[in-house]
N, C-alpha and C positions, 0 to 999 in steps of 0.2 A: 307869711302868716305864722305866728307863734302857736304852738300847740301845748296842751297840758296845763295851762295856767288855771283853767276852770271850765266847767261844763254848764251851759245854759240849760234851762228846764227842758227844752225840746230835745236836748242831746242825752238826757238821762236814759231814755229807752235804748239809745245806741250803746251806752256803757253797760247796760244790763245784758247785752249780747256777749259780754266777755266771759271770764272764768266764773262759772256758776256752781257746778256740783262735781262730785267725784264721777258721776255718770258722764258728764261732758269730757272729763279727762280720759276716761276709759274709751269713750266713743272716738276721740281724736287720736288715740294712741294706736300702736300696731304691735301684735304679738308674733307675727310671722317674720320671715327673712326681710332684711332691710332692702326695700324696693329700689332705693336710689343709689345703691352701691355701684351700679354700672356707670353712673355719671362721673365716678372718680377715675375711670379709665382714661379720659381726656378731659380734665377738669375745666379747661378754658375753651372747649370746643364751641360753645354758644357765644362766649364773649368775643370770639374772633369774627363772628358774622357781622357784616355791615347791614344790620336789619333796621329799616325804618319804613313806616307805612302810614297811610291815612286811615283814620277810623272816624267816620262822621265828619265833624268839623274840627278834628284834632289831628295833629301830626304826632306820631309816637316813635321815638328813637330808643332802641334797646341798647343801653350802655353796658350792663352786665346781666348775665343770667347763668348761674352756676351753683354747684354744691360746694360749700366751704366747710372745712373740717378744722375746728378749733381745739387744740390739745388742752389737756387739763390745766386750769389756772390761767389760760390765755386771756389777755386783756386788750381791748380796743378802746383807747382813751376817748374822751369827749371830742366830738366833731359834729359837723352838720353838712347837709347837701342842699343845693338849690333845686334839686330834682326830687322825684319820688323814689324812695328805696323801701322795698318790701322785704321783710325777714320772716321766714317760715322755719320753725324748729322741727326738723325731720327726725332727730334722735338726740338723746342726751338731755342735759339740763345746764342751767346757769342763771345769770341774772342780767337785767338791763336797767339802766337809769335813763328815764325820759324826762328831760328838763331837770327836775329836782325830786322825782318820785322813783323809788326802787321797786322792781317787780321781779318775782321768780319766773324763770322760764323752764318749760319742759316740753317734751314731744307733743306735737299737735297744736301748738300755739303759733300765732303770727302777730306781727305788729308793723306799723308803717312809720317810717321816719322821713320827715321832709314833706314839703319843702321847708327848709330853715328850722328844723327841729334839732336841738342839741341833744346828743345821746351818747351813752357809754355802755359797753357790753363786756361781760366776763363769763367764761365757761366755768363749770364746776371744777373744784380742785382735785377731784378723784376720777373723773371720766371725761372723755372728749364730748364736744357738742357739734352736731351736724346741722348746718343751716343752709336752706335754699334761699338764695338772694336774687331778687329781681330789681334792677336799677333802671328807671325809665325817665326820659325827658319827654314831658307831655306839653305840647305847644298848641295854643288855639290858632287856628288858621282863618284866613279871611273868608267871609261867607261868599258862597258862589251864587251869582245872580241867575244863572241858567242851570237849573237842576235837571238831571237826566231822567229822574223818576226811578222806576224799578226798585222801589224800597229805599232809596237814598235818604229820604226825609225820616223814615222810620228808624234807620240805623243811626242817623244823626241824633235823634231824640234819645235813643238808648245810650249812645256814647256820652251825651251831655249829662244824662241822669247818673251814669256810672262815675264820671269825673266829679260831679257835684257831691256824691256820697264820699268819694275819696277825700275831698276837702273838708268833710265834717267828721271823719273818723277821729275819735279821741286818742290821746296818747296813752294807750293801755293795751297790753297783750290780750288777745281774744282767741277763742277756739276756732280752728279751721273747720267749721261745721260742714262746708260744702266741698271739701277736698280740693281746694285750689292748688295744693301741692302737686296733684296729679298732672297738672299742666306742664310742670317742669319735665316730667318723665316723657310726656307726649312730645314736647319740643326736642328733647334729646334723641328720641327714637326717630323723629323726622330727620335730624342731622345724621344719624347712623345709616339710615336706609336711603336717604336722598332720593325720594320718589319723584315722579312727575308731580308738578304742583307744589314744589318745595316751599316757595315763598308764601303761597296762600295757606298751606298747612301750618307753617311757622307762625304766621299772623294769627290764625285761629287759636293756636295754643296760647299765645300771649294774651289775646282778648279773653279767652276762657279763664285764665288766671285772674284777670281784673274783675270779670263778672262774678266769679265764684267768691272772690274776696269780698266784694261789696254786697253780695247777697246776704251776708251775715247781718248787715245793717239795713236790709231792705224793708220798706214799709209801703202800705197802699197809697199814702198821700203823694200826690204829684206825679204818679207813674203815668207814662204815656199809654194810651189805650191800645189794646191788642187789635190789629186791623181785622175787620170782618167784611166779607163780601156781601153785596146785594145778590142773594142766591138766584132770584128770578132772572136778573140780567146776566149773571154768570152762566146759568143754564142756557139762556138764549144764545150767548156767544158760543158755547160748546156745541149746541145743536146746529147753528148756522155754519160753523166751521166744519162740522162733520159733513154737512150737505155740500159745501164748497169742495171738500176733499174727495167726495164720492159721488158726485152728481152724474157720472157716466155709468153708475151701477144702478140696479133696481133698489129703490129706497122707499120705505114706508114710514108712516108716522110711528107705528108700533116699534119698528126697528130702531129708530133714532131715540125714542123714549127709553127703550131698554138700555141703550148705550150709555145714557146719562143718568140712569137709575131713577126715573120717575114714571108716572103713569101717562099713557097717551092723552088722556083728558087734560092732565096738568100741563103737558107740553103744548097742547093746542091753546090753552089759556095764556101761557107765557108768550106764544107768538102774537096773540092779540094784544096783550098788555105792553110788551116790550118792543115789538116790531110793527104794531098796528097792521098786521096782515094775518094770513092763515098759513099753516104749514104747506098746504098744497100750492097756494099762490107763490110762496117764497121759493119752493123747489122749482116751480115752473119758470119763475123769473130768472133764477140762476142758470137753468138749462138753456133758455132762449137767449140769454145774453151771450153765453158761450157759442151758441149756434150762429148768432148774428156776426160775431167776430170771425168765425171760420168761413162763413159765406163771403165776407168781404175780403179777407186776407189770404185765403187759400183757394186752390182749384179742386179741392176734394169733391167727389160726388155728394149730392145732397143726402142720399141714402146713408152713406158712410158717416157723414156729419151727424145725422140723426141718431145713429147707433152709438157714436162716440159720446153722446150727451144723454144717454138714458132712454131713448125711444127705441125699444126692442123691435117695434113694428114701425118702420119709417113712414108708412102711409098715415099713421096717426099724427105725425108732425104737421102735416099740411093744414088740417082744420084748426089745430091749436095755434099755429103760427099766424094764420089769416085772421083768426078771431082777435089775436093780440095786436097785430100791426096793420090789419086791413089790407094785406098784400100777401102774395105767395112767396115762399122762399126763393124761387127762381127770379121773380120780379125784383125782390129785395136785392139779390146779388147783382142783377143787371143795373139797378138804379145806383148802387153805392160802390161797387167793386172798383171801377176804373178810377174814380175820384180818390178813394182811399189808398190805392196802390201808388198813385202819383204822389200823394202826400207822404207816404212811407219811404219812397225812393226818389228824392229830389235829383240825384245824379242822373237817373234814367230820364227824368223829365227834362233836364238840361240838354241831354244828348238828343232827345226827340226834337227839342226846340232848335238846336243847331242843324239837325238834318233838314227840317223844313225850310230853314233859311238858305 
């Protein structure tokens, strides 16, 4: 795709995000010590990494990621790339020719060349120009038919939106309003420190550069919606999980409601609407289910089982259990224990069968 030949009406707002005022220039610039000087200690450190990763439905291969220093008057003649090459002016000034248009460069600007954009670059004749360069190969990957969930679709939508914006960026330098350059320093620090999670942290740094770059051209149209929970169902899940985790302890409606930061009355309504039950009935169901399992699969005394499942007074278990199952715990164990143990231990059953033969 050729760039810079002309802008459609829909792209005018994108171009407006470019060099606007002296205020923009001041905002993008820096008056303190040069923060990227440390990257010159080993200029090719990040270039040497074999870094490639999946982001949504795209494969991203980092070809170059470094701080380049162009001495006064240095010229890079016209050339192009089949990949995406990002240029961020970290210090100094110069000029760039994109297709057939010449633009002045200064600290705080960035521009994108490629794919297939012819460009020429020249540093100022009196001072060096420092450029942060990110050269990426971005490849669409085959769609996965079996998605694992856990936010995969959301990430894929965001990646797609970002790449779509990259393909619409006009051939003109613009102000790095959202400090995409900081991502280079983040990546270099990860290389210096080499912490646990090196690959993930490096991927995050590169993705942050892309997101902060395209944010300059961000607009509300076509953006994927921010995911929001069904809060009643979410609170029901939190409450039921809390009960499952703590059913052996004394639990009250008020205690669980306080844990998930709602009123007891609201929690009771949630149990009715989301679980079609009551708090008390759900708690009793969880406890009795655990008791039934232990009656069948263990030899523990019934009193111990009762205490293990929240019945501080074991005698209270008997009427509750009989009301639910129309049988006593002892009779329930006698009725199901032998059958269940045989099913759980087929080896024992085979030995018993051989003995009888």
